C-alpha positions as CSV (number, residue, x, y, z in Angstrom):
1,M,66.0,73.9,93.2
2,V,63.6,76.3,91.6
3,L,64.7,79.9,91.4
4,Q,62.4,82.8,90.5
5,L,63.4,86.3,89.1
6,K,61.2,89.2,90.1
7,K,61.4,92.8,89.0
8,I,63.1,95.1,91.6
9,K,60.5,97.2,93.4
10,F,61.0,100.2,95.7
11,E,60.0,98.0,98.6
12,D,63.2,96.0,98.0
13,K,65.3,99.1,99.0
14,K,66.4,97.8,102.4
15,I,67.6,94.4,101.3
16,L,69.4,95.9,98.3
17,F,71.1,98.5,100.6
18,K,72.2,95.8,103.0
19,W,73.6,93.6,100.1
20,A,75.3,96.6,98.4
21,N,77.3,97.4,101.5
22,L,78.5,93.9,102.4
23,K,82.3,93.8,102.5
24,S,82.5,90.9,100.1
25,V,80.3,92.8,97.6
26,R,82.3,96.0,97.9
27,N,85.5,94.0,97.4
28,N,84.2,92.6,94.1
29,S,82.6,95.9,92.9
30,L,84.2,98.4,90.6
31,K,83.3,101.1,93.2
32,K,84.8,100.0,96.6
33,K,83.4,102.8,98.8
34,K,80.4,102.1,101.1
35,I,77.1,103.6,99.9
36,S,75.1,106.0,102.1
37,Y,71.4,105.3,102.6
38,S,70.4,108.6,101.0
39,H,72.5,107.9,98.0
40,H,71.0,104.4,97.7
41,L,67.4,105.9,97.9
42,N,68.3,108.3,95.1
43,W,69.8,105.5,93.0
44,I,66.8,103.2,93.4
45,K,64.3,105.9,92.5
46,K,66.3,106.7,89.3
47,Y,66.9,103.1,88.5
48,L,63.2,102.2,88.7
49,N,62.2,105.2,86.6
50,N,64.4,104.2,83.8
51,D,63.0,100.9,82.5
52,L,64.4,101.4,79.0
53,R,68.0,101.5,80.3
54,N,67.8,99.2,83.3
55,I,66.6,95.7,84.0
56,G,66.9,94.6,87.6
57,K,65.7,91.3,89.1
58,I,65.7,89.9,92.6
59,I,66.6,86.2,92.8
60,Y,64.2,84.2,95.0
61,K,64.6,80.7,96.3
62,Q,61.4,79.4,97.9
63,K,60.0,83.0,98.3
64,K,63.3,84.1,100.0
65,P,65.4,86.8,98.3
66,I,68.9,85.5,97.9
67,G,70.4,87.8,95.3
68,L,70.2,90.3,92.5
69,I,70.9,90.6,88.8
70,R,71.2,93.9,87.0
71,L,71.5,94.9,83.4
72,D,72.4,98.6,83.0
73,K,72.7,100.4,79.7
74,K,75.5,102.8,79.3
75,N,76.4,104.3,76.0
76,K,74.5,101.7,73.9
77,V,76.1,98.9,75.8
78,Y,74.4,96.7,78.4
79,F,76.5,95.8,81.4
80,I,75.5,92.8,83.6
81,S,76.2,92.5,87.3
82,Y,74.9,90.3,90.1
83,L,75.3,89.4,93.7
84,I,74.3,86.4,95.9
85,A,73.8,86.8,99.6
86,P,76.7,85.2,101.5
87,K,74.6,82.4,103.0
88,Y,73.7,81.2,99.5
89,R,77.0,81.4,97.8
90,K,78.9,78.3,96.3
91,K,75.6,76.4,95.8
92,G,75.2,77.1,92.0
93,Y,72.5,79.7,92.4
94,A,74.4,82.5,90.6
95,Y,74.9,80.3,87.5
96,K,71.3,79.1,87.4
97,A,69.8,82.5,88.0
98,L,72.1,84.2,85.4
99,K,71.3,81.4,82.9
100,L,67.5,82.0,83.5
101,F,67.9,85.7,83.2
102,I,69.8,85.6,79.9
103,K,67.3,83.2,78.5
104,K,64.5,85.7,79.1
105,I,66.3,88.7,77.5
106,K,64.6,90.2,74.4
107,K,65.8,92.9,72.0
108,I,69.3,93.1,73.4
109,K,72.1,91.8,71.2
110,K,75.2,92.0,73.5
111,I,76.0,91.9,77.2
112,V,79.2,93.0,78.8
113,A,80.5,91.7,82.2
114,I,83.4,93.4,84.0
115,V,84.8,91.1,86.7
116,M,87.5,92.0,89.1
117,N,90.6,89.8,88.8
118,N,90.3,88.4,92.3
119,N,86.7,87.3,91.8
120,K,87.5,83.8,90.6
121,A,84.0,82.5,91.2
122,S,82.4,85.1,88.9
123,I,85.1,84.5,86.2
124,K,84.2,80.8,86.2
125,I,80.5,81.5,86.1
126,F,80.8,83.9,83.1
127,E,83.0,81.4,81.3
128,K,80.5,78.6,82.0
129,L,77.8,80.8,80.6
130,S,79.8,81.1,77.3
131,F,80.8,84.8,77.8
132,K,83.9,85.4,75.7
133,L,86.9,87.0,77.3
134,M,87.7,90.2,75.3
135,L,90.1,92.0,77.6
136,K,92.2,91.2,80.6
137,T,94.0,93.9,82.6
138,N,95.8,93.9,85.9
139,K,92.5,94.9,87.6
140,Y,89.6,93.2,85.7
141,Y,88.4,90.9,83.0
142,K,86.0,92.1,80.4
143,F,83.6,89.5,79.0
144,I,81.1,89.8,76.1
145,Y,78.1,87.6,75.4
146,N,76.1,87.6,72.1
147,V,72.5,87.0,73.0
148,K,70.7,84.4,70.9
149,N,67.3,86.1,70.6
150,K,64.5,83.7,69.7
151,E,62.4,86.4,68.1
152,K,61.6,86.2,64.4
């Protein structure tokens, strides 16, 4: 199974909007409320105009978009998030795509993942990727990963 990661483009706005508002995605998100299309369009424009703070990739399997990985910088910390379209879940794609994504990261030392307590699949994936559990609350787990940069 070959997965490809391609940079998010404005043309991806419709599939990203659809995915963002899936009930299963909202349930596992820090923000539970549905997103309006106008808010989504504003977000994607800002996101794409801020390459220094944001890295976003669409996950493709045989030229079909199946998910998304984002790395967003907030206060000098990079937060990772991802989603896989329902049809493609529980097949190992999230783990493989995240592993590929992390392998390609340059100039970033640490990544933080915030995972809701009820999202057992994501907790397992981040543990398998060697993210270290730093905090566990009654709402979420906070994982940290130290990137092994291969630059000299």
